[in-house]
C-alpha positions in Angstrom: 18.9 -21.8 46.0 22.0 -19.7 46.1 25.1 -20.7 48.1 26.0 -17.9 50.6 29.7 -19.0 50.6 30.0 -18.4 46.8 31.2 -15.0 45.8 33.4 -13.2 43.3 35.8 -10.2 43.7 37.2 -8.3 40.7 39.9 -5.6 40.9 41.4 -3.5 38.1 44.2 -1.0 38.2 45.3 1.1 35.2 48.0 3.7 34.6 48.6 5.8 31.4 51.9 7.7 31.0 52.7 10.0 28.1 56.1 9.1 26.4 56.1 11.6 23.5 53.6 14.2 22.2 51.4 11.6 20.4 52.5 8.4 22.2 51.7 7.0 25.6 52.1 3.7 27.4 49.2 2.0 29.1 49.6 -0.5 32.0 46.8 -2.6 33.5 46.6 -5.2 36.2 43.5 -7.2 36.9 42.6 -9.8 39.5 39.6 -12.2 39.4 38.8 -14.1 42.6 36.2 -16.8 43.0 35.6 -18.4 46.4 34.5 -21.8 45.1 36.0 -22.5 41.6 35.3 -25.6 39.7 37.5 -28.6 40.6 41.1 -28.3 39.3 41.0 -24.5 38.9 42.7 -21.9 41.0 40.7 -19.3 43.1 42.7 -16.3 41.8 43.4 -15.3 38.2 45.6 -12.3 37.3 46.1 -10.5 34.0 48.8 -7.9 33.2 48.9 -5.9 30.0 51.1 -3.2 28.5 49.9 -1.2 25.5 51.2 1.6 23.3 48.7 4.3 22.6 49.0 6.5 19.6 
């Protein structure tokens, strides 16, 4: 039987900006929310990344 109070929400945002002709920078931000995490864990996880793209 499933728990109606258990749910997940995922959100991702990304941005790419050209720096030079063949080089760009890529930013991402992600959120992962779980309404009922296992004991000892937080409900919200976030991840931020920065990448160079050639």
